[in-house]
C-alpha positions in Angstrom: 73.3 114.1 199.1 70.6 116.6 198.1 68.8 116.3 194.8 70.2 118.5 192.0 67.0 120.6 191.6 67.1 121.5 195.3 70.8 122.7 195.0 69.9 124.8 192.0 66.9 126.4 193.8 69.1 127.2 196.8 71.9 128.5 194.5 69.7 130.9 192.5 67.2 132.0 195.2 68.0 134.9 197.6 68.9 134.1 201.2 65.6 135.4 202.4 63.7 132.8 200.3 66.0 129.8 201.0 64.9 128.8 204.5 61.7 130.7 205.4 60.4 130.1 208.9 56.6 130.7 208.7 56.1 129.6 212.3 58.3 132.4 213.7 56.0 135.4 214.5 56.9 139.0 214.5 55.1 141.6 216.6 54.4 144.4 214.1 51.4 146.3 212.7 51.0 143.7 209.9 50.8 140.9 212.5 52.8 139.0 209.9 55.8 136.7 210.0 59.5 137.4 210.2 59.9 136.5 206.5 57.5 139.0 205.1 59.6 142.2 205.3 62.8 140.8 203.7 60.9 138.9 201.0 58.7 141.9 200.2 61.8 144.2 199.9 63.5 141.7 197.6 60.4 141.3 195.5 59.8 145.0 195.1 63.4 145.5 194.0 63.1 142.5 191.6 59.9 144.0 190.2 61.8 147.1 189.3 64.4 145.0 187.4 62.0 142.5 185.7 58.8 144.5 185.5 56.5 141.5 185.9 55.1 141.1 189.3 52.9 138.0 188.5 56.0 136.0 187.4 57.7 137.0 190.7 54.7 136.0 192.8 54.5 132.6 191.0 58.1 132.0 192.0 57.2 133.0 195.6 54.3 130.6 195.7 56.7 127.7 195.1 58.8 128.7 198.1 56.3 129.9 200.7 54.2 127.2 202.4 51.5 129.2 204.1 48.7 131.1 202.2 48.5 133.7 205.0 52.2 134.4 204.6 51.8 134.7 200.8 49.0 137.3 201.2 51.0 139.2 203.8 54.0 139.2 201.3 51.7 140.4 198.5 50.4 143.3 200.6 53.8 144.3 201.8 55.3 144.1 198.3 52.6 146.3 196.8 53.1 148.8 199.6 56.9 148.9 198.9 56.3 149.2 195.1 54.0 152.1 195.7 56.6 153.8 198.0 59.3 153.3 195.3 57.0 154.7 192.6 56.1 157.7 194.8 59.8 158.4 195.3 60.5 158.2 191.6 57.6 160.6 190.9 58.9 163.0 193.5 62.3 163.0 191.8 60.6 163.5 188.4 58.6 166.5 189.8 61.7 168.0 191.3 63.6 167.8 188.0 60.7 169.4 186.1 60.5 172.1 188.8 64.3 172.8 188.4 64.1 172.8 184.6 61.4 175.5 184.7 64.0 177.7 186.4 62.6 177.7 190.0 64.3 177.0 193.2 63.1 174.2 195.5 
């Protein structure tokens, strides 16, 4: 039987964070691990909901075992957050453009 705290952690954590495999490598530009991309996407979306990236990273530290993986997750997460912010800014600019009576 598993300890209760472990069951709760599994119950409330996303599937990507439940069983990370830091030894499994992924051939990409980051040279990171297979867990980096899904965790970074999840954290970027969670940051939009919660608004506090530090709290989210503290939760991630408790799950991820390797410091290199943590740094890769941080880099990928900030990149995704910047992409999301740029997309929101583009939508905002387009709305302002349309309100001024001009066509796109």
